[in-house]
PDB file with SEQRES, HELIX, SHEET and CRYST1 records, atoms N, CA, C and O in Angstrom:
SEQRES   1 A   59  UNK UNK UNK UNK UNK UNK UNK UNK UNK UNK UNK UNK UNK          
SEQRES   2 A   59  UNK UNK UNK UNK UNK UNK UNK UNK UNK UNK UNK UNK UNK          
SEQRES   3 A   59  UNK UNK UNK UNK UNK UNK UNK UNK UNK UNK UNK UNK UNK          
SEQRES   4 A   59  UNK UNK UNK UNK UNK UNK UNK UNK UNK UNK UNK UNK UNK          
SEQRES   5 A   59  UNK UNK UNK UNK UNK UNK UNK                                  
HELIX    1 AA1 UNK A    7  UNK A   16  1                                  10    
HELIX    2 AA2 UNK A   21  UNK A   34  1                                  14    
HELIX    3 AA3 UNK A   36  UNK A   45  1                                  10    
HELIX    4 AA4 UNK A   50  UNK A   58  1                                   9    
CRYST1    1.000    1.000    1.000  90.00  90.00  90.00 P 1           1          
ATOM      1  N   UNK A   1      -9.571  -2.537  12.746  1.00  0.00           N  
ATOM      2  CA  UNK A   1     -10.229  -1.429  12.101  1.00  0.00           C  
ATOM      3  C   UNK A   1     -11.404  -1.953  11.284  1.00  0.00           C  
ATOM      4  O   UNK A   1     -11.272  -2.912  10.524  1.00  0.00           O  
ATOM      5  N   UNK A   2     -12.511  -1.331  11.447  1.00  0.00           N  
ATOM      6  CA  UNK A   2     -13.681  -1.770  10.699  1.00  0.00           C  
ATOM      7  C   UNK A   2     -13.907  -0.935   9.449  1.00  0.00           C  
ATOM      8  O   UNK A   2     -14.328  -1.466   8.422  1.00  0.00           O  
ATOM      9  N   UNK A   3     -13.637   0.360   9.517  1.00  0.00           N  
ATOM     10  CA  UNK A   3     -13.840   1.223   8.356  1.00  0.00           C  
ATOM     11  C   UNK A   3     -12.751   0.965   7.329  1.00  0.00           C  
ATOM     12  O   UNK A   3     -11.563   0.969   7.653  1.00  0.00           O  
ATOM     13  N   UNK A   4     -13.164   0.741   6.095  1.00  0.00           N  
ATOM     14  CA  UNK A   4     -12.204   0.522   5.015  1.00  0.00           C  
ATOM     15  C   UNK A   4     -11.776   1.862   4.433  1.00  0.00           C  
ATOM     16  O   UNK A   4     -12.606   2.724   4.143  1.00  0.00           O  
ATOM     17  N   UNK A   5     -10.499   2.016   4.271  1.00  0.00           N  
ATOM     18  CA  UNK A   5      -9.933   3.191   3.610  1.00  0.00           C  
ATOM     19  C   UNK A   5      -9.518   2.717   2.227  1.00  0.00           C  
ATOM     20  O   UNK A   5      -8.846   1.694   2.100  1.00  0.00           O  
ATOM     21  N   UNK A   6      -9.904   3.438   1.205  1.00  0.00           N  
ATOM     22  CA  UNK A   6      -9.583   3.026  -0.152  1.00  0.00           C  
ATOM     23  C   UNK A   6      -8.147   3.385  -0.515  1.00  0.00           C  
ATOM     24  O   UNK A   6      -7.509   4.210   0.138  1.00  0.00           O  
ATOM     25  N   UNK A   7      -7.662   2.750  -1.562  1.00  0.00           N  
ATOM     26  CA  UNK A   7      -6.335   3.063  -2.084  1.00  0.00           C  
ATOM     27  C   UNK A   7      -6.283   4.540  -2.468  1.00  0.00           C  
ATOM     28  O   UNK A   7      -5.297   5.227  -2.204  1.00  0.00           O  
ATOM     29  N   UNK A   8      -7.345   5.010  -3.089  1.00  0.00           N  
ATOM     30  CA  UNK A   8      -7.393   6.410  -3.522  1.00  0.00           C  
ATOM     31  C   UNK A   8      -7.280   7.367  -2.332  1.00  0.00           C  
ATOM     32  O   UNK A   8      -6.640   8.414  -2.434  1.00  0.00           O  
ATOM     33  N   UNK A   9      -7.897   7.009  -1.216  1.00  0.00           N  
ATOM     34  CA  UNK A   9      -7.796   7.852  -0.012  1.00  0.00           C  
ATOM     35  C   UNK A   9      -6.373   7.858   0.528  1.00  0.00           C  
ATOM     36  O   UNK A   9      -5.876   8.902   0.951  1.00  0.00           O  
ATOM     37  N   UNK A  10      -5.709   6.696   0.519  1.00  0.00           N  
ATOM     38  CA  UNK A  10      -4.315   6.627   0.959  1.00  0.00           C  
ATOM     39  C   UNK A  10      -3.432   7.495   0.071  1.00  0.00           C  
ATOM     40  O   UNK A  10      -2.606   8.266   0.560  1.00  0.00           O  
ATOM     41  N   UNK A  11      -3.619   7.360  -1.244  1.00  0.00           N  
ATOM     42  CA  UNK A  11      -2.810   8.141  -2.184  1.00  0.00           C  
ATOM     43  C   UNK A  11      -3.043   9.631  -1.964  1.00  0.00           C  
ATOM     44  O   UNK A  11      -2.093  10.414  -1.964  1.00  0.00           O  
ATOM     45  N   UNK A  12      -4.291  10.023  -1.777  1.00  0.00           N  
ATOM     46  CA  UNK A  12      -4.614  11.433  -1.528  1.00  0.00           C  
ATOM     47  C   UNK A  12      -3.880  11.946  -0.283  1.00  0.00           C  
ATOM     48  O   UNK A  12      -3.350  13.056  -0.286  1.00  0.00           O  
ATOM     49  N   UNK A  13      -3.853  11.144   0.767  1.00  0.00           N  
ATOM     50  CA  UNK A  13      -3.157  11.542   2.000  1.00  0.00           C  
ATOM     51  C   UNK A  13      -1.646  11.600   1.793  1.00  0.00           C  
ATOM     52  O   UNK A  13      -0.985  12.526   2.262  1.00  0.00           O  
ATOM     53  N   UNK A  14      -1.110  10.615   1.096  1.00  0.00           N  
ATOM     54  CA  UNK A  14       0.331  10.628   0.815  1.00  0.00           C  
ATOM     55  C   UNK A  14       0.708  11.867   0.010  1.00  0.00           C  
ATOM     56  O   UNK A  14       1.713  12.518   0.297  1.00  0.00           O  
ATOM     57  N   UNK A  15      -0.089  12.185  -0.983  1.00  0.00           N  
ATOM     58  CA  UNK A  15       0.190  13.382  -1.797  1.00  0.00           C  
ATOM     59  C   UNK A  15       0.066  14.654  -0.954  1.00  0.00           C  
ATOM     60  O   UNK A  15       0.829  15.601  -1.144  1.00  0.00           O  
ATOM     61  N   UNK A  16      -0.891  14.676  -0.025  1.00  0.00           N  
ATOM     62  CA  UNK A  16      -1.098  15.852   0.830  1.00  0.00           C  
ATOM     63  C   UNK A  16       0.121  16.135   1.707  1.00  0.00           C  
ATOM     64  O   UNK A  16       0.373  17.282   2.075  1.00  0.00           O  
ATOM     65  N   UNK A  17       0.878  15.080   2.041  1.00  0.00           N  
ATOM     66  CA  UNK A  17       2.083  15.300   2.858  1.00  0.00           C  
ATOM     67  C   UNK A  17       3.339  15.411   1.998  1.00  0.00           C  
ATOM     68  O   UNK A  17       4.458  15.448   2.510  1.00  0.00           O  
ATOM     69  N   UNK A  18       3.132  15.462   0.679  1.00  0.00           N  
ATOM     70  CA  UNK A  18       4.251  15.729  -0.203  1.00  0.00           C  
ATOM     71  C   UNK A  18       4.903  14.531  -0.855  1.00  0.00           C  
ATOM     72  O   UNK A  18       5.945  14.681  -1.493  1.00  0.00           O  
ATOM     73  N   UNK A  19       4.330  13.347  -0.719  1.00  0.00           N  
ATOM     74  CA  UNK A  19       4.933  12.181  -1.361  1.00  0.00           C  
ATOM     75  C   UNK A  19       4.590  12.152  -2.842  1.00  0.00           C  
ATOM     76  O   UNK A  19       3.439  12.356  -3.228  1.00  0.00           O  
ATOM     77  N   UNK A  20       5.601  11.895  -3.671  1.00  0.00           N  
ATOM     78  CA  UNK A  20       5.359  11.700  -5.090  1.00  0.00           C  
ATOM     79  C   UNK A  20       5.349  10.195  -5.370  1.00  0.00           C  
ATOM     80  O   UNK A  20       5.457   9.388  -4.447  1.00  0.00           O  
ATOM     81  N   UNK A  21       5.221   9.827  -6.639  1.00  0.00           N  
ATOM     82  CA  UNK A  21       5.165   8.405  -6.987  1.00  0.00           C  
ATOM     83  C   UNK A  21       6.404   7.652  -6.508  1.00  0.00           C  
ATOM     84  O   UNK A  21       6.297   6.533  -6.008  1.00  0.00           O  
ATOM     85  N   UNK A  22       7.570   8.258  -6.659  1.00  0.00           N  
ATOM     86  CA  UNK A  22       8.821   7.603  -6.250  1.00  0.00           C  
ATOM     87  C   UNK A  22       8.847   7.359  -4.747  1.00  0.00           C  
ATOM     88  O   UNK A  22       9.273   6.295  -4.299  1.00  0.00           O  
ATOM     89  N   UNK A  23       8.400   8.327  -3.972  1.00  0.00           N  
ATOM     90  CA  UNK A  23       8.380   8.177  -2.515  1.00  0.00           C  
ATOM     91  C   UNK A  23       7.369   7.117  -2.086  1.00  0.00           C  
ATOM     92  O   UNK A  23       7.630   6.342  -1.166  1.00  0.00           O  
ATOM     93  N   UNK A  24       6.221   7.084  -2.750  1.00  0.00           N  
ATOM     94  CA  UNK A  24       5.219   6.056  -2.419  1.00  0.00           C  
ATOM     95  C   UNK A  24       5.747   4.674  -2.773  1.00  0.00           C  
ATOM     96  O   UNK A  24       5.499   3.713  -2.045  1.00  0.00           O  
ATOM     97  N   UNK A  25       6.465   4.564  -3.869  1.00  0.00           N  
ATOM     98  CA  UNK A  25       7.069   3.287  -4.248  1.00  0.00           C  
ATOM     99  C   UNK A  25       8.083   2.854  -3.183  1.00  0.00           C  
ATOM    100  O   UNK A  25       8.132   1.687  -2.792  1.00  0.00           O  
ATOM    101  N   UNK A  26       8.879   3.802  -2.730  1.00  0.00           N  
ATOM    102  CA  UNK A  26       9.871   3.506  -1.687  1.00  0.00           C  
ATOM    103  C   UNK A  26       9.182   3.057  -0.403  1.00  0.00           C  
ATOM    104  O   UNK A  26       9.655   2.143   0.272  1.00  0.00           O  
ATOM    105  N   UNK A  27       8.062   3.700  -0.064  1.00  0.00           N  
ATOM    106  CA  UNK A  27       7.290   3.318   1.130  1.00  0.00           C  
ATOM    107  C   UNK A  27       6.857   1.859   1.024  1.00  0.00           C  
ATOM    108  O   UNK A  27       6.986   1.097   1.981  1.00  0.00           O  
ATOM    109  N   UNK A  28       6.340   1.473  -0.151  1.00  0.00           N  
ATOM    110  CA  UNK A  28       5.920   0.082  -0.358  1.00  0.00           C  
ATOM    111  C   UNK A  28       7.107  -0.873  -0.260  1.00  0.00           C  
ATOM    112  O   UNK A  28       6.996  -1.937   0.350  1.00  0.00           O  
ATOM    113  N   UNK A  29       8.231  -0.506  -0.850  1.00  0.00           N  
ATOM    114  CA  UNK A  29       9.424  -1.359  -0.778  1.00  0.00           C  
ATOM    115  C   UNK A  29       9.865  -1.576   0.663  1.00  0.00           C  
ATOM    116  O   UNK A  29      10.194  -2.694   1.060  1.00  0.00           O  
ATOM    117  N   UNK A  30       9.868  -0.502   1.441  1.00  0.00           N  
ATOM    118  CA  UNK A  30      10.264  -0.592   2.844  1.00  0.00           C  
ATOM    119  C   UNK A  30       9.293  -1.470   3.623  1.00  0.00           C  
ATOM    120  O   UNK A  30       9.716  -2.333   4.392  1.00  0.00           O  
ATOM    121  N   UNK A  31       7.997  -1.256   3.430  1.00  0.00           N  
ATOM    122  CA  UNK A  31       6.978  -2.052   4.104  1.00  0.00           C  
ATOM    123  C   UNK A  31       7.177  -3.528   3.764  1.00  0.00           C  
ATOM    124  O   UNK A  31       7.166  -4.379   4.654  1.00  0.00           O  
ATOM    125  N   UNK A  32       7.359  -3.831   2.476  1.00  0.00           N  
ATOM    126  CA  UNK A  32       7.522  -5.219   2.029  1.00  0.00           C  
ATOM    127  C   UNK A  32       8.779  -5.849   2.619  1.00  0.00           C  
ATOM    128  O   UNK A  32       8.741  -6.998   3.060  1.00  0.00           O  
ATOM    129  N   UNK A  33       9.889  -5.119   2.635  1.00  0.00           N  
ATOM    130  CA  UNK A  33      11.137  -5.707   3.134  1.00  0.00           C  
ATOM    131  C   UNK A  33      11.159  -5.864   4.642  1.00  0.00           C  
ATOM    132  O   UNK A  33      11.735  -6.824   5.155  1.00  0.00           O  
ATOM    133  N   UNK A  34      10.540  -4.935   5.363  1.00  0.00           N  
ATOM    134  CA  UNK A  34      10.561  -4.995   6.832  1.00  0.00           C  
ATOM    135  C   UNK A  34       9.464  -5.868   7.424  1.00  0.00           C  
ATOM    136  O   UNK A  34       9.644  -6.451   8.494  1.00  0.00           O  
ATOM    137  N   UNK A  35       8.323  -5.962   6.734  1.00  0.00           N  
ATOM    138  CA  UNK A  35       7.190  -6.717   7.289  1.00  0.00           C  
ATOM    139  C   UNK A  35       6.321  -7.260   6.159  1.00  0.00           C  
ATOM    140  O   UNK A  35       5.217  -6.765   5.932  1.00  0.00           O  
ATOM    141  N   UNK A  36       6.818  -8.282   5.446  1.00  0.00           N  
ATOM    142  CA  UNK A  36       6.065  -8.801   4.306  1.00  0.00           C  
ATOM    143  C   UNK A  36       4.659  -9.287   4.671  1.00  0.00           C  
ATOM    144  O   UNK A  36       3.712  -9.068   3.916  1.00  0.00           O  
ATOM    145  N   UNK A  37       4.523  -9.940   5.819  1.00  0.00           N  
ATOM    146  CA  UNK A  37       3.198 -10.419   6.225  1.00  0.00           C  
ATOM    147  C   UNK A  37       2.269  -9.253   6.551  1.00  0.00           C  
ATOM    148  O   UNK A  37       1.083  -9.290   6.223  1.00  0.00           O  
ATOM    149  N   UNK A  38       2.804  -8.226   7.191  1.00  0.00           N  
ATOM    150  CA  UNK A  38       2.018  -7.040   7.498  1.00  0.00           C  
ATOM    151  C   UNK A  38       1.608  -6.312   6.234  1.00  0.00           C  
ATOM    152  O   UNK A  38       0.495  -5.794   6.142  1.00  0.00           O  
ATOM    153  N   UNK A  39       2.506  -6.270   5.254  1.00  0.00           N  
ATOM    154  CA  UNK A  39       2.211  -5.629   3.977  1.00  0.00           C  
ATOM    155  C   UNK A  39       1.083  -6.387   3.271  1.00  0.00           C  
ATOM    156  O   UNK A  39       0.144  -5.783   2.754  1.00  0.00           O  
ATOM    157  N   UNK A  40       1.191  -7.702   3.259  1.00  0.00           N  
ATOM    158  CA  UNK A  40       0.140  -8.544   2.669  1.00  0.00           C  
ATOM    159  C   UNK A  40      -1.196  -8.268   3.349  1.00  0.00           C  
ATOM    160  O   UNK A  40      -2.211  -8.058   2.685  1.00  0.00           O  
ATOM    161  N   UNK A  41      -1.182  -8.272   4.663  1.00  0.00           N  
ATOM    162  CA  UNK A  41      -2.406  -8.025   5.436  1.00  0.00           C  
ATOM    163  C   UNK A  41      -2.991  -6.650   5.133  1.00  0.00           C  
ATOM    164  O   UNK A  41      -4.206  -6.511   4.987  1.00  0.00           O  
ATOM    165  N   UNK A  42      -2.136  -5.636   5.037  1.00  0.00           N  
ATOM    166  CA  UNK A  42      -2.583  -4.283   4.737  1.00  0.00           C  
ATOM    167  C   UNK A  42      -3.240  -4.219   3.362  1.00  0.00           C  
ATOM    168  O   UNK A  42      -4.307  -3.624   3.210  1.00  0.00           O  
ATOM    169  N   UNK A  43      -2.612  -4.827   2.368  1.00  0.00           N  
ATOM    170  CA  UNK A  43      -3.163  -4.814   1.019  1.00  0.00           C  
ATOM    171  C   UNK A  43      -4.496  -5.553   0.961  1.00  0.00           C  
ATOM    172  O   UNK A  43      -5.408  -5.139   0.245  1.00  0.00           O  
ATOM    173  N   UNK A  44      -4.609  -6.645   1.713  1.00  0.00           N  
ATOM    174  CA  UNK A  44      -5.889  -7.362   1.791  1.00  0.00           C  
ATOM    175  C   UNK A  44      -6.943  -6.495   2.470  1.00  0.00           C  
ATOM    176  O   UNK A  44      -8.094  -6.456   2.036  1.00  0.00           O  
ATOM    177  N   UNK A  45      -6.549  -5.799   3.537  1.00  0.00           N  
ATOM    178  CA  UNK A  45      -7.464  -4.917   4.264  1.00  0.00           C  
ATOM    179  C   UNK A  45      -8.010  -3.827   3.353  1.00  0.00           C  
ATOM    180  O   UNK A  45      -9.159  -3.406   3.489  1.00  0.00           O  
ATOM    181  N   UNK A  46      -7.170  -3.371   2.419  1.00  0.00           N  
ATOM    182  CA  UNK A  46      -7.615  -2.371   1.456  1.00  0.00           C  
ATOM    183  C   UNK A  46      -8.650  -2.932   0.479  1.00  0.00           C  
ATOM    184  O   UNK A  46      -9.317  -2.180  -0.233  1.00  0.00           O  
ATOM    185  N   UNK A  47      -8.774  -4.252   0.454  1.00  0.00           N  
ATOM    186  CA  UNK A  47      -9.744  -4.888  -0.422  1.00  0.00           C  
ATOM    187  C   UNK A  47      -9.258  -5.117  -1.841  1.00  0.00           C  
ATOM    188  O   UNK A  47     -10.053  -5.304  -2.762  1.00  0.00           O  
ATOM    189  N   UNK A  48      -7.937  -5.100  -2.007  1.00  0.00           N  
ATOM    190  CA  UNK A  48      -7.380  -5.305  -3.341  1.00  0.00           C  
ATOM    191  C   UNK A  48      -7.524  -6.776  -3.743  1.00  0.00           C  
ATOM    192  O   UNK A  48      -7.401  -7.667  -2.903  1.00  0.00           O  
ATOM    193  N   UNK A  49      -7.783  -7.024  -5.022  1.00  0.00           N  
ATOM    194  CA  UNK A  49      -7.872  -8.412  -5.477  1.00  0.00           C  
ATOM    195  C   UNK A  49      -6.496  -9.076  -5.441  1.00  0.00           C  
ATOM    196  O   UNK A  49      -5.473  -8.398  -5.537  1.00  0.00           O  
ATOM    197  N   UNK A  50      -6.472 -10.403  -5.303  1.00  0.00           N  
ATOM    198  CA  UNK A  50      -5.198 -11.128  -5.195  1.00  0.00           C  
ATOM    199  C   UNK A  50      -4.203 -10.820  -6.309  1.00  0.00           C  
ATOM    200  O   UNK A  50      -3.005 -10.709  -6.050  1.00  0.00           O  
ATOM    201  N   UNK A  51      -4.682 -10.681  -7.544  1.00  0.00           N  
ATOM    202  CA  UNK A  51      -3.738 -10.420  -8.638  1.00  0.00           C  
ATOM    203  C   UNK A  51      -3.086  -9.041  -8.502  1.00  0.00           C  
ATOM    204  O   UNK A  51      -1.916  -8.876  -8.847  1.00  0.00           O  
ATOM    205  N   UNK A  52      -3.820  -8.067  -8.011  1.00  0.00           N  
ATOM    206  CA  UNK A  52      -3.260  -6.712  -7.791  1.00  0.00           C  
ATOM    207  C   UNK A  52      -2.248  -6.750  -6.641  1.00  0.00           C  
ATOM    208  O   UNK A  52      -1.210  -6.091  -6.700  1.00  0.00           O  
ATOM    209  N   UNK A  53      -2.553  -7.520  -5.602  1.00  0.00           N  
ATOM    210  CA  UNK A  53      -1.631  -7.663  -4.469  1.00  0.00           C  
ATOM    211  C   UNK A  53      -0.319  -8.289  -4.940  1.00  0.00           C  
ATOM    212  O   UNK A  53       0.760  -7.822  -4.576  1.00  0.00           O  
ATOM    213  N   UNK A  54      -0.409  -9.330  -5.737  1.00  0.00           N  
ATOM    214  CA  UNK A  54       0.813  -9.963  -6.277  1.00  0.00           C  
ATOM    215  C   UNK A  54       1.636  -8.960  -7.078  1.00  0.00           C  
ATOM    216  O   UNK A  54       2.858  -8.893  -6.942  1.00  0.00           O  
ATOM    217  N   UNK A  55       0.951  -8.181  -7.915  1.00  0.00           N  
ATOM    218  CA  UNK A  55       1.636  -7.184  -8.740  1.00  0.00           C  
ATOM    219  C   UNK A  55       2.364  -6.156  -7.879  1.00  0.00           C  
ATOM    220  O   UNK A  55       3.515  -5.823  -8.159  1.00  0.00           O  
ATOM    221  N   UNK A  56       1.716  -5.657  -6.849  1.00  0.00           N  
ATOM    222  CA  UNK A  56       2.323  -4.665  -5.955  1.00  0.00           C  
ATOM    223  C   UNK A  56       3.506  -5.261  -5.212  1.00  0.00           C  
ATOM    224  O   UNK A  56       4.554  -4.625  -5.098  1.00  0.00           O  
ATOM    225  N   UNK A  57       3.347  -6.466  -4.711  1.00  0.00           N  
ATOM    226  CA  UNK A  57       4.411  -7.078  -3.911  1.00  0.00           C  
ATOM    227  C   UNK A  57       5.601  -7.503  -4.741  1.00  0.00           C  
ATOM    228  O   UNK A  57       6.706  -7.607  -4.209  1.00  0.00           O  
ATOM    229  N   UNK A  58       5.415  -7.751  -6.022  1.00  0.00           N  
ATOM    230  CA  UNK A  58       6.525  -8.167  -6.883  1.00  0.00           C  
ATOM    231  C   UNK A  58       7.373  -7.001  -7.366  1.00  0.00           C  
ATOM    232  O   UNK A  58       8.492  -7.208  -7.834  1.00  0.00           O  
ATOM    233  N   UNK A  59       6.864  -5.784  -7.262  1.00  0.00           N  
ATOM    234  CA  UNK A  59       7.634  -4.607  -7.708  1.00  0.00           C  
ATOM    235  C   UNK A  59       8.831  -4.371  -6.846  1.00  0.00           C  
ATOM    236  O   UNK A  59       9.584  -3.426  -7.081  1.00  0.00           O  
TER     237      UNK A  59                                                      
END                                                                             
């Protein structure tokens, strides 16, 4: 994918389908537990700085 989607755009879409903060947190937990390398890659693709990625993955 060449077009970057921002974190804010992802959150907007998640909210549009009815996800609240707890559901989004669960989504991240599932992604991290099932595919940690894919989760890392996704967060990098979003353009998040390394310290923010560490913070998200440690939750």
